[in-house]
N, C-alpha and C positions, 0 to 999 in steps of 0.2 A: 490192678484197678481197684480192689476192694480197700486196700491201705490208702490209696490215693483219696478215694471218696470219704472214707472215714476221717481221714486228716482234715479235709475240707469241711466236712460236717461238724467236726469238733470246734473248729475255728468259727464256722458260722454261728453255732449255738451260743457261744460266748457273746454274741453281739446281740441276742434276743433280750428285750426288756423284760422285767419281772411280770408285767401283766400281759405279755404276749406269749403265744405258743406257735412253734414252726414245725412244719414237716418239709422234708426234703427227700425228692425221689431222684433216683440216678438210673440212667439207661446208656449201656455202651456196647460196642462190639468192635472186634478186629477180625475182619473177614476178607477172604480172597473171593473176587468175583471175576468170572471168565464167561464172555458171550461167544458162543460158537454158531457158525453158519457154514454150511456145506462140509461139516466135520472139520473145521479149521476154526483157529482162534481168529476172532474179529475184534474183540476188545478185551483187554484184561488189566486188572488192577487190584489194589488193597486198600480197604476202608478201614481207618481207625477213628472212631468218633465216641464222643462222651457228651451226654446232655443232663442237665440238672433241672428239676421243677421245683421252685419254692412256693409254698403256701403259707402266708403269714397272717396269724390269727389274733384278734384281740376282742374277747367277748363273743358276740355274734357276727362281727364284722371280719371279713378276710379279703385278702387280694392274693393273686397268684401270677407267677411269671417264670418263664423258661429261658434257658440261655445254653449255648454250646461251650463246652470246655475246651481249652487248647492243650492242656497237659503240662503247663508251667505253674507250679504252685504258687508263685508271686502273683502272676497275672489272674489266675482263677480265683484266688482269694479276694483280690480287689474286684473282680467280677460279681462275687457273691455279696460283698459289702454294698456294691451299687444296686444289686437286686433287692436287698433288704431296704434300702432307702427309697427305692422306686416304689415298692409295694406299700410301704408306710404312707407315702403321699397319696397313692390311689385309694387306699383303705378309708382315708378321711371323707372321701366323697361318696362312698358306697353305703347301701342300706344295710340292715341286719340280714342275714341268710337264715331263713326259718329251718332249712334242711341241712345245715352245716353238720357234719358228723366225722368224728375222727376218733382214733384209738387214744385211750388215756391210760390203759393198763400196758405196762411195759412187757412185751414179749419179743424176746430176740429169737433170731433163727440164722442158720448158715448152711446153704446147700452149695457144694462145690463138686461138681461131677468130674470123673476122672477124664483127662483128655486123651482120647485115642484117636484123634483125627488123622486122616491119611494125608500124605504130602500131595499138594495140588498137582505139581508136575507129574508124579507118579500116576495119579489117578487119571489125569488127562490123557497120558500116553496109553493107558488101558483102554480108554474110550476111542481114542483114535484107531486103535488096532481092531477093536471089536466092531467098530462102525465103518471100517474101510469100505469105500465104495458106495455109502449111503449119503443121501442128502439130508444130513442131520442138522437141526437148529435147536438151540437150547441155551440154558443159563446154569452154570456151576456156581455154588456158593459154598464156602467152606471156612469155618471159623469159630471164635469164641463169642458168646453172647452174655451180658451182664446186666443184673438188675439190682437195685439197693435202695434201702429206705433207712431214714434217720429222722428222729424228732427231738424236740428240746427237753423231752422227759428221759432221754438217754437210751430210747430204744434203737436197736441196730439191726437190720435184716439184709441178707446177702443171698444173691442167687447167681449161679454161674453154670452154664451149659455150653458144651462144645459138640457141634454136629455139622454135617454136610447135607447139601440138598441139590440134587441134579435133576432138573425138570427139562424134558426134551420132547422133540417130535420128529419123525423121518417123513418127509414128503415123498408121495407116490406119483401122482398125475392129477391134474385137474383140481378137484376138491377133496381128493382122497389122501389121507395121511395117518400115520400111527403115532399116538401120543403115550408117553411113558414117563415114569418117575422113580427115583431111587434116592431114599434119604435114611439117615441113621446117624450112628456114632462110630461103628466099626466098619470100615471098608472091607468089602468082599469082593474081589475081582471075579470070583467064579459066579457070584450072583449077578454082577453086572453082564457077564458073557451070557448067562441064561436069559436074562431080559432082552438083551439084544438079539439073541437067537429067536425068541418069541416075535420080536418086531419083524425079522426077516420072513418069518412063517406067515405072519399077518400081511406082508407087503406082497407075497407071493399070491395069496388069495385075491388080493385087491387087483391084481392084474386080470382077474376074469370079468366076464361081462356082468355089470351090476344089476340087481333085481330092483324093480320099482314096485313098491308094495301100495296096495289101495288102502285108503283110509278104513280103520276099522279096529277090533280088538285082537290083540295078539299075546300069545305066552312069551314072555321075555326074561332074560337074565340081565340083571345090572351089576357090572362089575363094581368093586369098591369105589373106584374113581367117580363112576356115573352116579352111584348112589349118594357120594358125597356132595355132587353138584346139586341133586335133589333136595338133600337134607339141609344144605346150606342156606336155601331159601327160607325154610321152616325155622331154623334156629336163630336166625337173626332177630326176629322179635318174639317167636314163640313162646320162650321161657322167661321173658323179661318181666320182672314184677311191675315195672311201670306200665308196660303195655298190657298186662293182665288186668291191672286196676283200672285202666282207662278203656278197656275193651277194645284194644287195638291189636291184640295177638291174632295170628291167623289160626291159632288153636282154641279160638273162643268156645267152639262147640264141645271141646274136651273139658274145658274150665267150668263152663256154665251149665251145660246140658248132660254132662257126664257121658260124653260119646267116647267110645274105646277103639283101640286098634287090637291087633291079635295079642292074646295073652302071653305069647313068647317074647313080646317086645320089652326089652330092658335097656333104657337109655339113660345115661349118667354123663355128668361132667366129672371126669375121673382124672384128678391131678395127680395121683400116685403114678400112674402110668403115662402121664402126659409130660410136657416140656415146658409148661409155664410156672412162673414163680407161685409160691404159696402165701403171699402177702399182697394186700392191697395198697393202692396209692396213698390211703389214709392211715395205714399201719395196721389193719386188722388181719388177724392170722385166719386164712380160709380153711374150710373143712377139706379132708382129703377128697371126698367126693360128694356129689349132690345128686340124689335121684331125681330124674326129670320125668321118665315115664317108667312105671313100675307095673309089671304084669299087664301091659296094654292100658293102664289108666294113668292120666295125668297126676303127677305126685307132688312136685315142688317147682316154684319159681326161683330164678336167680335175682338176689337183691344186692345192689350195689349200696354203697355207704348212703348216698343221698335218698334213694328210693327206701331203703330200711329205715331212715329217720322219718320219712314222710308216712310210711304206712305202718310203722311199728313192728317191723320184722327184724331177725338178726341178719347180720351182713354175711353173705356166703360167696360173694363174687366181686371182682374188681370191676369188670364190666358185665353188663346183663345179657351175655351170650356165652355159650360154652367155649372155654379155651382149649379143653381136651376132651372132645366129644368121644363117647364110647357107647357102642351098640353091641350088646351081647351076641355071641355066636350062636349058630344053629347046629344042625347035625347033617348037612348035605356035604360030602367030600367034593371039594373044588375039582379033583381030578377027574371026577365022573360028571361034571357039571353039564357037558354037552349031551351024554346020554340021559341025565335026568331032565335037561331042557327038552329033549326028543325033537319036537318040530316048533320053531319060533325064532326069535331074534336074541342074538348075543349082542348086548350093548356095552361097548368099553367105556364111552364117554357121552355125556350130555352137555349142552352149550346153550347160551343165551336164555337161561332160566329166568322166568318172572312169574308173578301172580296173574292168572286168568279171572279168578274169583277168590279174593283174599279171605272173605269170611267163611268160605267152604274149604279153604286151604286147598284150592285147586291151582296146580302149577303147569305152565306150559313151557315149551323149550324145543330144542332141535337135537336130533341125533348127531354125533360128530365123530370124526375120525374112524377107527376100526369097529365098524358094526357090521354084523354078518347075519344072513339068513342060514338058518339050520334045518335041516330035514333028517328025521330018523337018527339023530345023534351026530351028525357030521355037518361041518361047515360046507355050504354049497357055493355062495357068492357074497360079495358085499352087497349092501343095500344102498340106494340112493338116499339122500338125506331126506329125513321125514320130520314133521311137527308132532309132538305128543301133547296131550293134555289130560291130566290126571290128578286125582286128589291123594293127599297124604293118607286119607282114611281108607281108600281102596287099596293102595300100594301096599301099606303096612297093616291093613286090616282084612277084610273079606276075600281080597285077591291074592293074599300072600301064601304062597306055596311053602317057602322055607328059606333058611339063611344058611350060608356055608359054615362049616366048622373051622374053617381057616379065616383068619382076618389079616388085614393089611394096614400098616401104619402109614398114615398121610400126613406129612408136614407141610404146613401152608408155606408156598414158596414166595409169598409177599415180601417185597423188600423196598416198598415205596419211600418210606422215611428211614426205616431200620428193618432188619430181618425179624420177621414174626416168629413167635414162640407158640402159636396156636398149632393144634394137631388134632388128628381123628383116628381112631381105631375101628375099622368098619369090616363086615364080612361082606360078601356078595349076596344079592337077593334075587330069588326066582319068584315070579308072580304071574297070575292069570290076567286075561282080559285087560292088558294095558292099552290104553286108547291112543291111537294114532289117528290125527285129523286131516293132514294134508301133506 
């Protein structure tokens, strides 16, 4: 795909007038998708898609257009010619763009990860075996992801990643189920077997009479998946330069009032250990990492090309939310988490999260799937679904007991238009006085 894109880009750039400047972005994938229900294949297919996005610039005016490619060099070349002609016509009636910002220094890059993907059939056979007798539903995605950039200054950037992502849950009864995920580059059948064994253990506990908790404050353990749901609400606007400058960030108290969370909290957008490309849609090379919270204090915002131009900041992000969220580990051994929790709630997942008080960064949502009541370091029973209402500052601040020393890599399973390259590396979190409301 790299050679195909570069050939198209070379052809397109020859059509650009002397007064014009063009950027061309490429997004492609070749993936197997398999939908499972009741531990059987319900839908299977292979997706091969390529998309280009052209931005044609003349002075401060520009127009952009996107199109799907078919893989035929002659047809796709003609499609690019038509795109150039269309954007030229559109640009004539458009005003100047005061925040137009694109890279003018030539910085090439080429990242091509080693392809160690498992065979889809082989992996599915392992899944069927390990989940035998279980009511499993989920989606398997496995394949190559591509991103590319070219401009009329001769800059060329390429990114290739190959990974798999198995996102599934196993139904027990009523509203009870266990949710699990396994994603990465190198398939390990023994790790899948271990995860499925954990699912069976959780299902056995879910057969017990559930406990109905009264509203109040509880000691809780948030597994990495649950913590990810909570943090996802915060990071969407929390570190956006645009939202910081317009006072729309939910972390406004940290930005303007100097409010802090626990000094152990180190939160970064870490592309070195992530799965996203290191160049922006405008051709800017992005830093390896950006400190978001350092020693409990708000440190930096994420600036896209347009916001960087508007507010006079350097570009450090493609979009203004973390693509590779990284929360530093603590010192609690996850093997001893029940003993450390002692008495409280083990929360595997949270669901339906939303802000109950945006300015206070207070988030509400529901416990979901395998959440258990724990007494004296032992799981007693599942809990009935409860609503929580808690602030970011309490959870990661005054009520934080600690973070696990082991972290989990979570790949975003989203595939609405194309497979996502966003990810998170998170520990589990132990906290006191977690507020349950009803």
